[in-house]
N, C-alpha and C positions, 0 to 999 in steps of 0.2 A: 504493500500500500504506500502511496506517495503522500507524505505529510505536507499539509498546506500551511503549517505553522512556521514561525520564524526559525531559521537555522538551516544548515546545509544538509543534515542527515534526513533524507527524504524516504529512505527505504526502511520500513519498520516491521519487525516481526510481530504480528498480531493475529489472534484468531478471528475468523470471519463471522462475527456475531450477527451481522446483518443478514447473512444467509439463513441462520437458524431462525431468526425472527420472522423473516419473510415467508419461509416455507413452513413455519409452524413446527420446526423440529428442534426445539430447545433441548439442550442436553445431548444432542447427537453430534458426533464429530463430523466436520465437513469432509466430503469425499475428496480423495487425493486428486490433485491436478496432474496432467501429463508432465513428464520430465521436460525441463527447459532445453530446447535444442542447442547444441554447441557445434563448433567447427563447420564442416561442410553441410551438415544437416541444417544448421541455422541459415547458411547462405541459400540453400535450396528453398527453405520456407519463405525467406524474404523475396526471392525471385518469383516464386509462385504468387505470393500475396501482391507483389508489385504488378504482376501481369493482370491480376484481378481488379485492382483499384484503378488501372488505366482505362477500363471500359467506360466508366462514367464520364471522365473528362473528354475522352475521344467522342463519345456519343453527343456531348454538349457542343463541342467546338469543331468537329470535323466538317460539318456542312456549312460553316459560316461563310466561306468564299462563294457558296452557291446561293446565298440569300437573294441577291438581285435577280438571278436567273429563275429562281423559284417564283418570285413575285411576277415576273414577266410571263412565265409559262402558265401559271395558275390564275393570272389576272387579279392578283391581290396587292394591296397597298404594302408599303414597307413596314408600317406599324403592325399590320396583321401578320406579316411574315415573322417579325421579331417576337410576336406572341408565341410562336412555336418553340422558341428558346425558353421563354418563361414557363411554358407547359412542361418542357423537359425537366426543368428545375423543380417544379411542383411534383412531378411524378417521382423524382428521386427522393424528395422529402417525404411524401406520403407513403411511398413504397417501403421506406425504411421503418416507418411506424408499424406497418403490417408485418414485415419480414422479421424484424428484430425479435418479437415475442415468439414467432414460429421457430426461429433459430435456437431459442432457449428451450423450446418444448420438444422438438424432434431432432435436434442436432444441427450441425452446420452444413452437411453435404446436401441434404434434400432441398432446403431453400436455395442453395447456390445453384443446383442443377435446374430446379424449376424456374427460377428467375432468369437464368441465362437462356433457357429455351423460350421463355416469354419474350425476351429481348430479340432473339433471332426471328421469331414469328412477326413481331411488330416491325422490325427492320425490313423484312420481305414485303409486308403489306404497304410500307411507305413507298416501295418501288412503284406501286400502281395506284397511289393516292390520286383521286380524280380532282380534288379541290383543296383549298387551304384549310377548310374546317376539318375534313377527314384527316389531313396530314397533322393538324394540331392535336387531335384526339390520339392518333397513333404515336405521336411524340410523347404524350403523357404516359401511354402504356410502355413505350420504350424506356422511359425514365424509371418506371416501376421495376421493370426487369433488371436494369442496370443497378438499381439500388441493392439488389441481393448480393452482388459481388462486393460492394463497399461494406455492407453490414457484416457479412461473413468474414471479410478480411480483418476488420477491426476487432471483431469478437475473437477470432483466432489469435490475434496478437495478445489480447487479454487472457485467453486460455493458456498460452504458452510462455508468456513473459510477464515480469512484474518490475516495478521500480524503475531504475535507470535503464535497464534492458528494454523495457517497454517503450520508453521515450526514445531510446536509440533506434529501435526497430521502426517506430513511427517516423523518425527522421529519414530513414532510408525510403520509406514509402512516400514521404513528401517529395523526394527526388522525382519519383514517378508522377505524383500529382502536379508537380511544377513543370516537368518536361512535357507531359502529355498535351496540355493545352497549347503549348508552343508548337509542337510537332503536328497537332491535329489539323490546323488550317493548311499547313504545307502538304500534308497527306491528302487532304480534300482537294487542294489545287491540282495535285498530280492526277487524281482520279478524274477531275473535270477536263483535263487535257485529253483523256481517252474517251470520255463520254459525257452524258448529261448529268444534272444534279441527282437523278434517280440512282445513278451508279454509286454515289456516295453511300446510300443506304444499303446497296448490295455489298459494298465493302464492309460496312458495319455488321452485316449478317455473317459474312465470312469470318470476321474477327470474333464474333460471338461463338461460332462453331469451334474455332481454335481454342478459345478460353474454356468452352465446355469440355473439350477433350483434356485440357490441362487440369481443370478442376477435378474431373473424374479420376484421372490416372495419377495425379501428383499430390493431391491434398487429402490426407487421411482425416478421419473424424477426430476432432479434438475435444468434444464434449461427451464424456461417458454417460451412459443411461442414468447412473445414480445421481448425477448432478443436473439432470434436466428438470424443468419446471412444468407445472400444470399449464395446459394450453387453453383452458376454458376462459371465457370472456371475463368473468369476475376476477380470477387471479391475475390475469393480464392487466386489468384496470387497476387492481391494487398495487401491482408492481410499478406501473406508470405513476400512480399516486405517491408511492414511497420515494420514487426518484425525484419527482417534482417538489416534494417537501424537504429534500436534502438541499439546503441553501448552498453549500459548497459546490455540489454537483451542478446545480442550475447556473451558478455564476460562471463556472468554468466552461459550461456549454455555451453560454452567451458570449463569453470572451472568444472562444473558438469560432463561433458563428459570425461575430463581428469582424474577425480577421479574415475569414473566408469571403464575407461580403465586400470587404475592401478589394480583395483580389477580383471578385466578379465585377465590381464597379469599374475597375481598370480594364478588364477584358471587354465589357460591353461598351465602354465609351472611348477606348483608345483609338479605334479606327476613325471615328468622327473627329476627335480632337487632333490627332496627329496628321491626318490627311486633309481634312477640310479647313481646320484652323491654322495649322502650321505648314500646310502645302506639301507634305511628303508624298512621293509616289508609292506604288505598291511594294516595290523592292525596298525602298528606304523605310517604309513602315514595318516591313517584316524584320529588318535589322534592328530597329529601335525597340519594337515590341519584344523581340527575342532577348534583347539586353535586359529588359525589365524582368523577364521570366528567369534569366540567369541569376539575377539578384535573389529571387525567391529560392531557387534551387541551391545556390551557394550558401545561403544562410541556413537552410535546413541541414546541410551537411556540416557546416561549421558548428552547428548545434551539438553534434556528437562530441566534439572537442570541448565545448563549453560545459557540457554536463559533467566533465571530469573535475570542474572547479566550482561550479555553482549548482544550486538546486534548480529543478525545472521551474518552480514557482518564481524564483528570483529572475531567471532568464526572461520569463513572460513579463514580469514587472518592468525590467530595464528595457525590453523591446518595445513595450507600449509607451513608455516615456519617450523613447527615441522616435516612435511613429508619430506621436502627438506633436513633438517639436518639429519634425520634418513637415508635418501637415500644416502647421502654422505658416512656415516658410512657403510651402507650396501654394497655399491660398493667397498669400501676399503677392507672389509672382503671377499667379493666374489672373487675379483681378487687376493688376497694374500692367501686366505684359512685360515687366522688367526681365532682361536677360534672354528674351526670345526662347527658342526651343531648348537651348542648353540650360538656361535658368529654370525652365519648367521641369526638365527631365531629371536634373540632379536631385532635388528634394523628393521627386516621385520615386526614383530608384532607392533613395534612403528609406522611404516608407515601405516599399516592397521588400527591402532587405529586412526590416524590422518584422514585417508580417511573416517572413520566412522563419523567424525564430519562434513566433507565437504558434504557428500552425501545428508543429509536432508536439509541443509541450502542453498546451491547453487540453487537447484531447486525451493525452496520457494522464494528466492530473484528474480529469473527469472520470475516465474509465477505471482508474485505480481504486475508486471508492466502492464499486459494485461488481466485484468479480462473480458473485452469485447470480447476476442477471446481466452478463456482459453483452448478450445479443440485444436485449431490450435497451440497455444503456447506450450501446452503439447506435441503435435506431433513433433514440431521442437526439443524440449528438448529431447524427447525419441529417435528420429532419430539420434540426435547428440551423445547421450550416447551409443546406440547400434551400430550405424554406425561407430563411431570412435573406439569403442571396436572391431568391426569386422576387422578394418584395423590395429589396433595396436597390439592386442593379438597375431596374427600369427607371428609378428616380433620376438617374443621370440624364436619360432622354427627356423626362418630364421637365427637368430644370434647364434644358437647352442643348444637351449633347456637346458641351464645350468645356474648356479647361476649368473655369470657375465651378461648374456643376460637378465635375468629377472630383476636384479638390475638396469641395465642401462635403460631399458624401463620404469620401475616404477619411477625411480628417474627423468628421463628426463621429464616425464609427469607432475610430481609434480612441478618441477622448472618452466616449461612453464606456468602452471596455476598460480603460485605465481607471475611471471612477469606480466601476463595479469591483475591480480587483482590489483597489485601495481600501474600499469599505470592507470587503471580506477580510483582508489582512489585518485591518485595524480591529475588527471584531475578534479575530483569532488571538491577537496579542492581548486584548482585554480579558478574554476567557483564560488565557494562560496565566496572566498575572493574578486573576481571582483564584484560580486553582492553586497557585503557589502560596498565596496569602492564607488559604484555608488549611494548608498542611502544617 
């Protein structure tokens, strides 16, 4: 378990009392977890999980270069076409709420296989979508299917790893989460050279088949039967209720979600800001956009080194302070136009660098608190990240799809996350002092 209190020692040996309370098994010893992978076995697990978590960002971003063509072909407005992206994010969020409890009830493999098959079927149906409304509905279904891979991957991390090892593993997965959105538009562009926008969904169907084979052959079941939870509606609702009443868990989910929303705001607004406001062509945009993603990827990997010296909670705190400070500079530059493109991109890259430190640590801190319901906890985490992203990212367009709009949304999210974490830490310090005074 990762300690949210003051101090560097975040890995604490404790009994999982929450498990016995939730399952009604007071006095029973918790079931043994699978042994933590080491050596080559650990590398293989990370590679498999990395492949699985890549499906969601590829599903979100791979068709982005085709948006104008989709609008022309289906006779839809640009705003209607953009709603298919929001639909995918909503599907990812809602799908995780459904799949998480299922993964805690029947194990990890069945939801993974079922969700991947659903994603494949939806991708194939997108190939023949007759209008934008049908495509939008299918994109929601596609998002629900892709949600299974994310829930299962995060739950497996919690099944197999704890403490600093969990944060380190999540840092490796963040490399994939950071690289996939950058590679996805390029992959989509390559597909568009060979065929129409419909071919992009054919490529996603093929990718789904590959990941289905990988999941079936390379990922063993990590949740033994004795650790599974009742799948009935009331126990599931009680589990969600217990998670939502855990203040520390909720705050860390919100922090993780706000960090993801900042990234989604950058993704949704970057093409308009950099190409229309700053006049970059498609190649220049790809280079600048990729540099921003490298900042996220680099931070997530430097995080592995930082964890040797600081607690995960401390890293999140310092990163949010840096993001808020960079955001203030970004807003000043965006509203005044000072420094041109370079003046805008430097603080933006600093914000993305900070987000790269938040993204692996905040989820690890949240998931560490509920190992007895890792799938359900991962579902709430993912639903928060993609659900809030679906709500916040379109605000960039509502506010004008320009630099000030993107800077305002990204900075506002960082500041709110910093305030939430600061309040949580202050409360933990007060509780620690009160406990010390009472002994």
